[in-house]
C-alpha positions in Angstrom: 0.0 0.0 0.0 1.0 3.6 -0.6 0.3 6.1 2.1 0.3 9.9 1.5 -0.4 12.9 3.7 -4.0 12.3 2.8 -4.2 8.7 3.8 -4.1 5.2 2.2 -4.5 5.6 -1.6 -3.8 2.6 -3.7 -2.6 -1.0 -4.0 -1.6 -3.4 -6.6 1.1 -3.8 -9.3 1.5 -0.7 -11.5 3.1 -2.7 -14.2 -0.1 -4.7 -14.7 -2.2 -1.5 -15.3 -3.3 -0.3 -18.7 -2.3 3.0 -20.3 -5.1 5.6 -20.5 -5.4 8.5 -23.0 -8.0 11.2 -22.8 -8.7 13.4 -25.8 -11.1 16.2 -24.8 -12.6 19.1 -26.7 -14.4 22.2 -25.8 -17.9 23.4 -26.3 -19.0 20.4 -28.4 -22.3 18.6 -28.5 -22.7 15.1 -30.1 -22.4 16.7 -33.6 -20.3 13.9 -35.1 -20.9 11.6 -37.9 -20.9 8.5 -35.6 -23.8 10.1 -33.7 -25.9 10.2 -36.9 -25.1 13.8 -38.0 -25.0 13.7 -41.7 -23.5 17.3 -42.0 -20.6 16.4 -39.7 -17.2 15.5 -41.2 -15.4 13.6 -38.5 -13.7 10.6 -40.0 -11.2 10.1 -37.2 -13.7 10.1 -34.4 -16.1 8.0 -36.4 -13.3 5.4 -36.8 -12.6 5.5 -33.1 -16.3 4.9 -32.4 -16.3 1.9 -34.8 -13.4 0.4 -32.8 -15.0 1.0 -29.4 -18.2 2.1 -27.6 -20.3 5.2 -28.3 -22.3 6.5 -25.3 -25.5 8.1 -26.4 -26.5 9.4 -22.9 -23.4 11.2 -21.6 -23.9 14.5 -19.9 -21.8 17.3 -18.3 -22.9 18.6 -14.9 -22.5 22.2 -16.0 -22.8 23.8 -19.4 -19.7 25.8 -19.0 -16.0 24.8 -18.7 -14.7 25.7 -15.2 -17.5 24.1 -13.1 -17.6 21.2 -15.5 -13.9 20.6 -15.2 -14.1 20.9 -11.4 -16.6 18.0 -11.4 -14.4 15.9 -13.6 -11.1 16.4 -11.7 -12.7 15.8 -8.3 -15.5 13.4 -9.0 -17.7 15.7 -7.0 -20.7 18.0 -7.8 -19.5 21.6 -7.8 -22.4 22.8 -5.8 -21.4 20.4 -3.0 -17.7 21.7 -2.8 -18.1 25.4 -3.6 -16.9 25.4 -7.2 -20.2 26.0 -8.9 -19.9 29.7 -9.9 -18.1 30.4 -13.2 -14.6 31.6 -12.6 -14.7 31.3 -8.8 -11.8 30.3 -6.6 -13.4 27.5 -4.6 -12.1 25.9 -1.5 -13.2 22.3 -1.5 -13.4 20.3 1.8 -10.1 18.9 3.0 -10.9 15.4 2.0 -11.3 16.3 -1.7 -8.4 15.7 -4.0 -7.8 15.6 -7.7 -8.4 12.0 -8.7 -5.1 12.0 -10.6 -3.3 11.9 -7.2 -4.7 8.4 -6.6 -3.4 7.3 -10.0 0.0 8.8 -9.4 0.2 7.0 -6.0 -0.7 3.8 -7.8 2.3 4.3 -10.1 0.9 6.1 -13.1 2.7 8.9 -15.0 0.1 11.6 -15.3 0.3 14.4 -17.8 -2.0 17.2 -18.8 -1.7 19.1 -22.1 -2.6 21.7 -21.1 -5.8 23.4 -19.8 -6.7 23.0 -16.2 -9.5 25.6 -15.3 -10.8 23.7 -12.3 -12.2 26.7 -10.5 -9.3 26.3 -8.1 -5.6 26.4 -8.9 -4.2 23.1 -10.1 -2.1 21.7 -7.2 1.5 20.7 -7.7 0.6 17.2 -6.8 -2.1 16.7 -9.5 0.2 16.0 -12.4 3.7 14.7 -13.2 3.7 17.3 -16.0 1.1 19.9 -17.0 1.7 22.3 -19.9 1.7 22.5 -23.6 4.6 20.1 -23.9 3.3 17.4 -21.6 3.2 14.0 -23.2 3.2 10.3 -22.4 6.5 10.1 -24.3 8.4 11.7 -21.4 7.5 9.0 -18.9 10.1 6.7 -17.4 10.5 3.4 -19.4 7.7 0.9 -18.9 5.7 3.1 -16.5 1.9 3.1 -17.2 0.6 6.5 -18.2 -2.6 8.6 -18.0 -2.3 11.4 -20.5 -4.8 14.2 -21.2 -4.9 16.3 -24.3 -7.3 19.2 -24.3 -8.2 20.4 -27.8 -9.4 24.0 -27.5 -10.1 24.5 -31.2 -13.9 24.2 -30.8 -14.1 26.8 -28.1 -17.0 29.3 -28.4 -14.6 32.2 -29.2 -13.4 30.3 -32.3 -16.8 30.5 -33.9 -16.5 34.2 -34.1 -15.5 35.2 -37.7 -12.5 37.2 -36.5 -11.0 34.0 -35.1 -12.5 31.2 -37.2 -10.2 31.4 -40.2 -7.1 30.8 -38.2 -8.7 28.0 -36.1 -9.7 26.2 -39.3 -6.6 26.9 -41.4 -5.8 23.1 -41.5 -9.0 22.4 -43.5 -9.0 21.8 -47.2 -11.8 23.6 -49.2 -13.8 20.4 -49.6 -13.8 19.8 -45.8 -15.5 23.1 -45.1 -19.2 23.5 -44.5 -21.3 25.7 -46.8 -23.4 28.1 -44.7 -26.1 28.1 -47.4 -26.8 24.5 -46.5 -26.8 24.9 -42.7 -29.9 23.9 -40.8 -30.0 25.9 -37.6 -32.0 24.7 -34.6 -35.6 26.1 -34.4 -34.8 28.3 -31.5 -32.5 30.4 -33.7 -33.6 32.8 -36.4 -32.6 31.4 -39.8 -30.5 34.2 -41.2 -27.2 34.4 -43.0 -25.4 35.4 -39.8 -26.7 32.5 -37.8 -26.0 30.1 -40.7 -22.5 31.4 -40.8 -22.0 30.7 -37.1 -23.4 27.2 -37.5 -21.1 26.5 -40.4 -18.1 27.9 -38.5 -18.9 25.6 -35.6 -19.0 22.6 -37.8 -15.7 23.6 -39.4 -14.2 23.7 -36.0 -15.5 20.3 -35.2 -13.8 19.0 -38.4 -10.5 20.7 -37.4 -10.7 19.2 -34.0 -11.3 15.8 -35.5 -8.1 16.2 -37.5 -6.2 17.0 -34.3 -7.7 14.0 -32.5 -6.7 11.8 -35.4 -3.1 13.1 -35.1 -3.0 12.0 -31.4 -4.3 8.6 -32.3 -1.7 8.2 -34.9 1.0 9.1 -32.4 -0.3 6.3 -30.2 -0.2 3.9 -33.1 3.3 5.0 -34.1 4.5 4.4 -30.6 3.1 0.8 -30.7 0.7 1.6 -27.8 -2.7 1.4 -29.5 -3.4 -2.1 -28.3 -2.6 -1.6 -24.7 -4.0 1.9 -24.2 -7.6 2.7 -23.3 -8.8 5.8 -25.2 -11.5 8.2 -24.0 -12.9 11.0 -26.2 -15.4 13.5 -24.8 -16.5 17.1 -24.9 -16.5 19.2 -21.7 -20.0 20.5 -22.3 -22.3 21.5 -25.2 -21.8 23.8 -28.2 -20.7 27.4 -27.6 -23.8 29.2 -28.9 -26.8 30.9 -27.1 -29.2 28.7 -25.3 -26.6 26.0 -25.4 -23.4 26.8 -23.5 -24.1 28.1 -20.0 -27.6 26.6 -19.8 -29.1 23.3 -18.7 -30.7 22.1 -21.9 -29.7 19.1 -24.1 -27.6 21.5 -26.2 -25.8 22.5 -23.0 -25.2 19.3 -21.2 -25.4 16.4 -23.7 -21.9 15.6 -24.9 -20.2 13.0 -27.0 -18.3 10.2 -25.2 -16.4 7.4 -27.0 -14.3 4.7 -25.3 -12.0 2.3 -27.1 -10.6 -0.6 -25.1 -9.1 -3.3 -27.3 -10.0 -6.8 -26.3 -12.6 -5.7 -23.8 -15.1 -3.4 -25.5 -16.7 -4.8 -28.6 -16.0 -2.7 -31.8 -19.0 -0.6 -32.8 -20.8 -1.0 -29.5 -23.5 1.5 -28.6 -24.8 2.0 -25.1 -27.6 4.2 -23.7 -26.3 4.0 -20.2 -26.6 7.3 -18.4 -23.2 8.7 -17.7 -22.1 11.9 -16.0 -18.7 13.4 -16.9 -18.0 13.4 -13.1 -18.0 9.6 -13.4 -14.8 9.7 -15.5 -12.4 9.9 -12.6 -13.9 7.0 -10.6 -14.0 5.0 -13.8 -10.3 5.4 -14.4 -9.6 4.4 -10.8 -11.8 1.3 -11.3 -10.0 0.4 -14.6 -6.6 0.9 -12.9 -7.5 -1.3 -9.9 -7.4 1.6 -7.5 -9.8 1.8 -4.6 -12.4 4.6 -5.3 -12.6 7.0 -2.3 -15.9 6.8 -0.6 -16.4 10.5 -0.6 -16.6 10.7 -4.4 -20.0 11.3 -5.8 -19.1 10.1 -9.3 -19.8 6.5 -10.2 -17.5 4.2 -12.2 -19.1 2.8 -15.3 -16.3 0.5 -16.4 -13.8 -1.7 -14.6 -13.9 -4.1 -11.6 -15.4 -1.4 -9.4 -18.2 -0.3 -11.7 -21.4 0.8 -10.0 -25.0 0.1 -10.9 -26.2 2.3 -13.8 -27.6 5.6 -12.9 -31.3 6.3 -13.0 -30.7 10.0 -13.4 -27.9 12.4 -14.2 -28.1 15.9 -12.8 -27.1 19.3 -14.1 -27.0 22.9 -13.0 -26.4 26.6 -13.7 -25.2 29.2 -11.2 -23.4 32.5 -11.8 -22.2 32.7 -15.3 -19.6 35.5 -15.5 -21.5 38.6 -14.3 -25.0 37.1 -14.4 -26.5 35.3 -11.4 -29.0 32.5 -11.9 -30.0 29.3 -10.1 -31.1 26.3 -12.1 -31.1 22.6 -11.3 -31.9 19.8 -13.8 -32.3 16.1 -14.0 -32.3 13.7 -17.0 -33.4 10.1 -17.2 -33.4 7.9 -20.2 -36.2 9.9 -21.8 -37.2 13.1 -20.0 -35.2 16.3 -19.3 -36.5 18.3 -16.2 -35.4 21.8 -15.3 -36.1 23.8 -12.2 -35.7 27.6 -12.4 -35.2 28.6 -8.8 -34.9 32.3 -9.9 -37.7 32.2 -12.4 -38.3 36.0 -12.0 -35.2 36.5 -14.1 -35.3 36.3 -17.9 -33.3 33.8 -19.9 -31.7 36.5 -21.9 -29.6 38.1 -19.1 -26.8 40.1 -20.5 -23.4 38.4 -20.3 -20.7 40.5 -21.9 -18.7 37.5 -23.3 -21.7 35.8 -24.8 -22.9 39.0 -26.4 -19.7 39.1 -28.6 -21.0 36.3 -30.8 -22.9 37.3 -33.9 -25.8 34.8 -33.3 -26.5 36.5 -30.0 -26.3 40.0 -31.6 -28.6 38.8 -34.4 -31.1 37.5 -31.9 -31.0 40.8 -29.9 -31.5 42.8 -33.1 -34.5 40.7 -34.3 -36.1 40.6 -30.9 -35.9 44.4 -30.6 -37.6 44.6 -34.0 -40.3 42.1 -33.0 -39.2 39.8 -35.8 -38.6 36.6 -33.9 -41.1 33.8 -34.4 -42.2 30.7 -32.6 -39.5 29.0 -30.6 -37.1 31.8 -31.4 -39.0 34.0 -28.9 -38.5 31.6 -26.0 -35.2 33.1 -25.0 -36.6 36.6 -24.6 -39.7 36.0 -22.5 -39.6 38.3 -19.4 -39.7 35.5 -16.9 -38.7 31.8 -17.0 -41.2 29.1 -16.3 -40.7 27.7 -12.7 -40.3 24.2 -14.1 -39.6 22.8 -17.6 -40.1 19.2 -18.8 -39.2 17.9 -22.2 -39.7 14.5 -23.9 -36.4 14.2 -25.7 -37.1 11.6 -28.3 -39.9 13.8 -29.7 -38.4 17.2 -28.7 -34.6 17.1 -28.8 -34.4 20.9 -29.0 -36.3 21.3 -25.7 -38.9 23.8 -27.1 -42.2 22.2 -26.0 -42.5 22.5 -22.2 -44.7 19.7 -20.8 -44.7 20.8 -17.2 -48.3 21.8 -17.3 -49.5 18.9 -19.5 -52.0 16.7 -17.6 -50.6 13.6 -19.2 -47.1 14.2 -17.8 -47.9 15.1 -14.2 -46.6 11.8 -12.8 -43.4 12.2 -14.7 -43.1 15.8 -13.4 -43.6 14.7 -9.8 -41.0 11.9 -10.2 -38.4 14.2 -11.7 -39.1 16.9 -9.2 -38.6 14.5 -6.3 -35.4 13.3 -7.8 -34.0 16.8 -7.9 -35.2 17.5 -4.3 -33.5 14.3 -3.1 -30.3 15.1 -5.0 -30.0 18.7 -3.7 -30.6 17.5 -0.2 -28.1 14.7 -0.5 -25.2 16.9 -1.8 -26.1 19.7 0.6 -26.4 22.1 -2.4 -24.7 25.4 -1.8 -26.4 27.2 -4.7 -28.8 29.1 -2.4 -25.9 30.5 -0.3 -25.1 34.1 -1.5 -21.7 34.1 -3.1 -20.3 36.7 -0.7 -21.3 34.6 2.2 -19.9 31.5 0.6 -16.6 33.3 -0.1 -16.4 34.5 3.5 -17.0 30.9 4.7 -14.3 29.5 2.5 -11.8 32.3 2.8 -12.5 34.5 5.8 -11.6 38.2 5.3 -10.7 37.4 1.7 -7.4 36.0 2.8 -6.1 32.8 1.3 -5.1 30.2 3.8 -1.5 28.9 3.4 -0.6 25.2 3.7 1.7 24.6 6.6 5.4 24.0 5.8 6.1 20.2 5.7 8.5 18.5 8.1 11.5 16.5 6.8 12.7 13.6 9.0 15.7 13.4 9.3 16.2 17.0 8.3 19.5 16.5 6.5 23.0 15.5 7.5 25.8 13.1 6.6 25.1 9.3 6.3 27.4 6.4 5.5 24.6 4.5 3.7 21.3 5.2 2.0 18.8 6.9 4.3 15.0 6.7 4.5 13.4 10.1 4.6 9.9 10.7 5.9 7.7 13.8 5.2 4.7 15.1 7.0 2.4 18.2 7.0 0.0 19.2 9.8 -2.5 20.8 7.4 -5.6 18.7 7.2 -6.1 17.4 3.6 -2.7 18.4 2.4 -0.6 16.5 -0.1 3.2 16.7 -0.3 5.4 17.1 -3.3 9.1 16.5 -3.4 12.1 16.6 -5.8 15.8 16.4 -5.8 16.1 18.3 -9.1 17.2 21.9 -8.8 16.2 23.5 -12.1 13.2 25.8 -12.6 11.2 23.1 -14.5 11.8 20.4 -12.0 9.5 17.4 -11.9 7.8 17.1 -8.6 7.0 13.7 -7.2 3.9 12.9 -5.1 5.0 11.7 -1.6 3.5 8.3 -0.8 6.1 6.5 1.4 9.6 6.9 2.7 12.0 8.3 0.2 15.1 6.2 -0.2 18.1 8.6 -0.8 21.1 6.7 -2.0 23.3 9.6 -3.1 24.1 13.1 -2.1 21.2 15.4 -2.8 19.3 18.5 -1.9 15.7 17.5 -1.1 13.1 20.1 -1.9 9.6 19.7 -0.4 6.3 21.6 -0.7 2.8 20.9 0.6 -0.5 21.9 -0.9 -4.2 21.7 -0.4 -7.0 22.4 -2.9 -8.0 26.1 -2.7 -5.1 27.1 -0.4 -1.8 28.6 -1.2 1.1 26.2 -1.4 3.4 26.0 1.6 6.8 27.6 1.6 9.4 25.3 0.1 11.5 23.4 2.7 15.0 22.1 1.8 17.3 19.6 3.4 20.9 18.7 2.4 21.8 15.1 2.5 25.4 13.8 2.1 25.5 10.0 1.4 28.7 7.9 1.6 
C-alpha cells in the first residue's frame, strides 16, 4: 500500500495496469458523424467509435467549462464543494483531492496538455507534468501513463468570424461547410449570420477531428494502441446561445467514445446514463485503484463499476457577471429543469456571450419584434418555474410539458429526484456568493498550507537513508524533488523516500483552494 499525507491511496502492481489516453474538446455537442449527424465531417472520431463504444447518454454537470472541469477532476458535484460559480476560486473540503493523485500514487505517470481551469488552482501534486509540452513520451520506461490532451479548437470564441479562419486553417476547401446548407435549430432565427456561425462551428469540429486523429496516430506510431484505453469526450455542449451556460440538451449532452481493445466490442453503442464526473472514478476502477468513498461520481467501467444511474443531474449558477440558479435532471427519456430564480429572464446580459454574432442577431430581431415561434422563448420576461421535455420527440427542448396533464406523474417523479439530489449533496447554490466566499476564505485571505517537516532534516550518512515527510494541514498532499532546475518534476509523496546519493531534497505541501506551503529544503550527504 502507498500512504500519502491524505491517507491510504492505492494498492496493486503498477506494471499490470493499462495506459489511458483522454482526448477532450471544448464546447461540443454530439455533432459527429458517428452520432448520426450527416452534416458532420469527423472521420477520425467516427473510426474511433467503430473500434469501441459510443455512449448516447453522456452529460456534463454544467454547461460551461470551469465548473464542469471541477466536477471531472474531483469526481464531485461543484455545488457540494463550492466550485459551482463560473470563474470562482473555490475551497473544496479537505478530504477532496484531484483524482489523478490516486493514479500517481498507484504508479501512473500523469500528464495534462494543457488546460486545467478547475475553479481552483491546479495543485502541484495533481500531475507529473502539466503544460503545452506534456506528453506520455516523457514517462520513465515501462511506467503506465494517464495522458490528457485538451483540444481548444472548438471553443466558443473560435466560432467568431474574426478567429475562425485561423482556427480552421488546417482544413481543405472540400472539408468546409457551406453556410447556405446549414440547418440551424428552431430556437435560432434562420438568417445568413446564424447560418455562418453554424457552419463555422461545424468547421471547428472537423478541425478538432483532425487534431484528435493526429494524437491517435502518435499512439499507433509508438506501438501503444493495443494496450491503451482511449476516451474522447466534450467538456459541455456547443458554444452558442441557449446551449453553452444553460441546462438544456444542447448545453449538457456531450459525445463520449471509449476504445478498449480486447474488452469493449468494436462498434458498441450504449444508452447507459453517464455523467462526466463519473470519469475519474471510472479510471480508478480500470486501474484497480480503490475509489474514495467521498466521491459522488460512479464508475461505469472496470472491476469497481457501480450500478447504472437512474438520473444524471445538471445545474447553472453564476455565469460570469450574471447570477441565476437552475437545477436539472435527466433520465433515459425526459429532461427536467427547475428555475429557482424564475423571475429573471433567460436573456440576461453576459458580456462575453454578447460578442457572438448569433446573440447579436437574436437581440436585433427581438428588438424589431421579428422573432417567431420557438425563437422568442429566449426573450420571455420571466422563466417558467419548471420545464419538462420529452427528448425523443423534442430534442431541442422547445415544448414545455410541465403543465401537461398527461405528464404530471413524470413531473412529480423528476421533481422528487432533484429534491433528493439537492438534499443529498447539501447544495450550496442558495448561499449568496459573498457569504460563501467568507465561509471558505475569511476576510478574503487565502489560507496557506503549513510547511512540511522532513525527518531526518538532512546531514551526513554512511549508507542510504530513508526520509519521511509530514504536513500538519488537514487534507494536504506533499510534493518532493531532488532536481534543482526551474522546470523540475515534482513527485507525489507516498512513502519513505530512499536517498542513496548526495542530494538537496526540496519539499512543498499543498491543499485544494489554499496557497502552497513555503518550500523546505534539506541537504543530505550520502557515503
